[in-house]
N, C-alpha and C positions, 0 to 999 in steps of 0.2 A: 692079073696081081694088084692093077689100081681100084679093080670094084670092090674087090676085097677089101682092098686098106680102106675106100670110103666106109663100105658098111661096118666097118670096124670101127671107124670112127663117130656113126650117127648113135650107137648104142652108148658113147659116152657123152656125148653132148646134151642126151636127156638126161642122165644123171646127173650132169651139173648142174643143168636147171633144175631139176628135181631137188639138188643140194640149196640152190640160190634162192629159189622162191621159198623156201618156210623160211628162211633167215631174213628174207627181204618183210615178210607178214611179221615175222618175231617183233623186227625192228618198229614196225608201222605201230603195229599194238602196244609196244612200250613206249616210244612217243606219244600218243595220245591222251595218254591220262595227265603226264605231265604238262599238256599244253591247256586240258581242261582245267587241273590244279589250277596253274598260274592265272588263267581267264578268271575263275570264280575267284580267287583270292585279289586280283584288281576289281572285281565288280564288288567286292566286298568292302573293300578301301573306299572306292566310289560313294557308296551308300552310307557308310560311316562317316565321311565328310559331307556328305549332303546333312545327315543329322546335324552334326556339328554345325554345320552354318545355320540350321535350322534354331539349335538352343540357341547360337549368338543373338540370332535374332530377335527370339524370342524375350533373353536377358535385355537388347538392347530396348525393346519394347518397353519390355517392364519397368526399366530403368528410366526410361522416359515420363511413364505414367504415376513414377515414383517422385521426379523431378516435378511434376505436374504437382500431384499431391501435396508434396513440400511448400512449392509455391503457396497454393491454394490455404494452406496451414499456415503460412507463414502472413498471408493476408489476412487470414481469422486470427490470428493471434493480435494482430498490428489493427486490427478493426474493434479487439477486444478490449485490446490496452486504451484505443481513444474513450471508448465506451468506459472503461474500468475510470476512467480521469476524470470523465462529465460526473457519473456517478459520484466519485469519490467528493467531486468538491461538492455536489448537491449535499450528499453527509455532512461533512465539515459545514456548511453555511446554515444545516439545521441544526447541529450540535449546538453552534455560536448562538442561534436565534433560543433555541430551549436554556442554553446558558444564560441569556440577558434576560431572558422572560422569568424565571428563578429568581435571578440576583434583584430583578425590579417586584416580585412578589414579595421577596423577603423584607425590603425595603418599605413598602406597603403595608406591610404586616407591623411592621414597627412603628411605624406612622398612625398607623390606626390604634395601635394599643396606645402611643402618648398620646393621642388626642382626645380618644375616650378615658384616660385618668384626666385631662385637661377638663373634659367636661362635666364629669362629676365633682371638680374640686370648685368648677364655674357656679355649678346648679348648687353648691352646701353654700359659697358665698352668695348667690343670689339671695337662695332662702333666708339667709339670715338677715340678711338688709332688707327683704321683704317683709318679716319679722318685727321688727324696728318699726318700719312704716306704719304697719298695721297697729302694733301698739300706739303711736303717735295720732293715729288716726282716730281711735278712740276719744280721745279729748276734743270736747267740742271749742270750738277758736274764742268763746267768751271765756272759757275757764284760764284758757292760756293766756288771754290779755290779764286778765285779774289775778296772775300769779304776780307775786312781788320779786320782779326780778327789774334788775337797771334795764334803760332803755339801750344800751348799748349792747346788752346780753341778748335782748330780742332781737338786735340788729342780726348779730354773730348766727343766734339759732336758724332766721330766715336763710341767712347764706348759705349755713351748713345743710339745711334742709334743700335749697335750689342744688348744691352741688352732690347731694347725695342722690335726688331724681336724676340728674344726668350721669351719674354713675352706674345708676339702674337700667339707664337707657343703655348707655355704652356695652356692660355687661350683657344685657338681651341680646342687643345686634350681634356681639360676640358668641354668643349661644346658637342665635342660628345660624349664623356661618359656619361655626364649630359643627352643627347639625346637617348643615349642606353640604359640608366637607365630608363628611363619614357616609353619607348616603352615595357620594359620586363617588368616594377610595372603594366601598362597598363591591356598588356597581362595575366599578373597574378591574377589581380584583377578581370577580367572577367572570368576567369576558378575558379576562388575562389566563384563568385557569383555565378557559375554554380550549384560548389560543395553543395555550399549550401542552392540553391534549392533543389537539389535531395536531400540533408539529411534532410533538413525541411517535403517533402514528404514522404519521410521513414519512419521519426518521426511518420506526422501525423495517417500512417498506423497504425506504433505499438501500438500509441496509441487508434486509433478506435478499433484496434483488443482485446487489454487490456481493453476497458472499455465493448465488448462481453463478455469477459470470468469473469469480474467483477460480469455484471447481472445473468450471470448463474449459479455463484457461489453462489451469492445471495438466489437466487432461489432453489438452492440446499438446503442450509442451515435454510430456512425458512422451509421447509419440512420435515429436520431431527431435527430440535430443536422449538418444537412450545411452549418450556416453558418458552423461551427467556423474552417474554415482561414482564410477572412477575416481573422477576429479573431486565430489563431495568427500570418500573415504581419505585419498591424501592430503584433503584442508583440514579433516576433521583430525587425522595425525599429527599434524601442524601443530594445531589448537590444543591437543595433549601435551604436546613438548612444548609448548611456550610458554614461558613465566610472565610476559609481560605485552602489552598491546602492541608494542614497537616491535618485539620480537616477532609477534602474530603477521602483522603488517610486512617486517619483511620477509618471512618465510611466502607468504601469501605472493608478495613482488615475484620470488624464486619462481613458484610455482607458475604463474601468469607467464613469465617469458619462456617457461620449457613450453606452456600450450600455445603460444605465439610461434615457438619455432616448428612445432609440430603442424600448423595450420598451415605456414607457410610450405613445408614440404607437401603435404595434399593439394596445395593449390597448385605447384609446380608440377606434379604427377597428374593432375588433373585439371587442364585447361577450363573446364566447362563449371568448375565447382566455382559455386556463389559465395563471392566474398562477403563477411559481413561489415555492412557500412560503417564508417569512425563514428564516433561519438562526436557530437557536439561541443566546443570547447568552452571548458565552464569558466575560464579566464574572463571570456566577455561577459558573463552572466554576474558578474559583481554589482551588489545592489539592487537585484532584480529577484533573489531567492526569497521562495515563501515560506511561512513557517512549516512544517512536516505533522501538524496537529493542532486546533484549533484548542485555545487555553491562554492563560497569560505565562509570561515570563517569571519564573520566581526565582532564579540564579543566573548570575552572568558572570562570563568569562573574565579570568583576572580576582573575582570575589575570595575572599577569604571562608572557605567550609566550616562545619565545626569542628572538626579535625583540627583546624587550624590550616591547613594544605590550601595552595592557591584552585581555585576551579578551573578545569581545564576548558569547560565548554560551556552549557548552559542547561540549565533546567526549566520547565516548562510545564506546569501544573494542570491538566487537562479534565476535562467531563470521564465520567466514569464511561468504559468502552466506550473512547475515541478511537476514531480512523486513523492511522498514520499512513503518511503518503512519502514517495522518496521526493527531495527537493531539486534534485535536476536528475537529467538523463545520466543512467552509468549501468556498470555491470554488478550483480550482486557476486561479493567474491568470498564473502564469510554469512552465512546464516545460520545461528545457534547456539547453545552454553559458554561462556567462558567466565571463567573465573569468579569473582566477585559482581561481574554486572549481571548475571544472570542471562536472558536471550539477547544476544548480539546481532546486529545487523551490520553489517560494513558493507557502503555501496563504492564503487572505484567509477569517479569520474573524467580518469585522464589528466596529462598533464602532472601525473603526482599526488594530486586531491584525493582525498574520501573523504565519505559522510560517516559516522558510528551513531548508533541509535541504539539505544539500550534502555529497560525498563518495562518493553511491550509485555503483554499476557499472550499473545502469540505471532508469530511472524508467517508470514504467507506468501513469500518468495522464497526460490533453494536457490542453491549455489549456482553460479554458469548463467544464471537468466538475466536476461537483459530487460531494463526499465524506462518510463520517462518520466520524465517532470510531472508530479502531481498524481502518478499513480499507486494505489494502496498497495500497500507492504507489511502490513501489522495492526492488531489491535490492542489498545491498553486494558488495564484492569478493568470488566464491566462493574464491580461492588460497588454499592452505593456507602457501606461502611467508611471510605477515605477516600481521598481524592489522590489519584493516580501520578506520576512524575514521568515525564520521557527525560532521559539525558541525551543533550547532542552534542554533538564532536566535529571539526572539523580537522583535518588535516593536511599539509601538503610534505611530503615527500617523509612521511612518519613522525612530523613534529606540529601539535596541537595549535592552533592560530584562531584568533578571535573571528568569532562566526558573525557578530553583530553587523559589521560595515558590508558584507554581504547578503544581507536581508532588506529587500522592500519594507514598506509602508506597512504596519503590521494591522489588515484590516478586518482579521479574524482572530484578533486576540482580543478576551474576553477579561476586562478587569474586575478587580474584586477580589 
């Protein structure tokens, strides 16, 4: 009976195993895809992470290259600024020489004209005296002695003749001197005209070189600063709303404060961000500023204008097409037309000081641009028909002040 029982249990074990085995196989089959999916997902995430890290490295490399390019560009702009200052000085020096040569030529021409008239008059007098002497010479001495005249009259006649001869000698000497002077004056005029022509050609070459440098600097400036357009737009809006220069300067000051706050935020967020170097204090430059243009001061601070108002700045009568330069280091805060001023340029020097320049035919700098003392900023009217006039104003905290004490000895001022 026990054997029968064992025989009966064996088929049941087979049946149980046959039931369990498929279940195990099914379980294994169902677990494998899930594990494979998890493995694929982890592998994909790892690959994505690698790509992200590669992109980060690429961006860092690009940022480093951009920073290096920006530094190179900044050096290029700085070198260009120095070259522009040197060239602008040469241009202004040649403008002064040309103006002085023209003034000297005009004076020589007037003197030559006057001396020529004097020479004609002297020749006429000399001719009349010679004619009288020739008539006297026609009489023989015996006839003169035989004349029924008193001895005293004869003596007086002899004295008069001797005086006349001396006067003839003096006039002849003067005529010779006048002729010598005219010859020398004409030679000097010819020499001055040649020098003027050569200096004018040199000036034209320097101006063309300066124009090429200015164009290159503008290209570099646009590449280096792409945010200038927004600032220019905001300043243009301020100019449209402002009714006076004081209002414009106040609006510009508010805009500058806003820009400084934004720059401070950028500097805090990016410790590697290069700070803009501070401006040299203009308060220490009192008595050393140069005129912004070659020419002569034709109107001074405080003088009464034709309208009876007190002048708030100074005017400089300039040669046609004269080069205008910055009087001191600063930042251009406005460059464009403004109400009755025409083209107006405002440069901020720090410490509350601003320079205002008006009357230019062209402005060569842009809002937001840093300029150095002596750097070219514009050009006067090139027409020869009239004398251009540059209006210069110095303000502190928005109020006009006398610029005269700030100026150095005016070596490049042309009188006349």
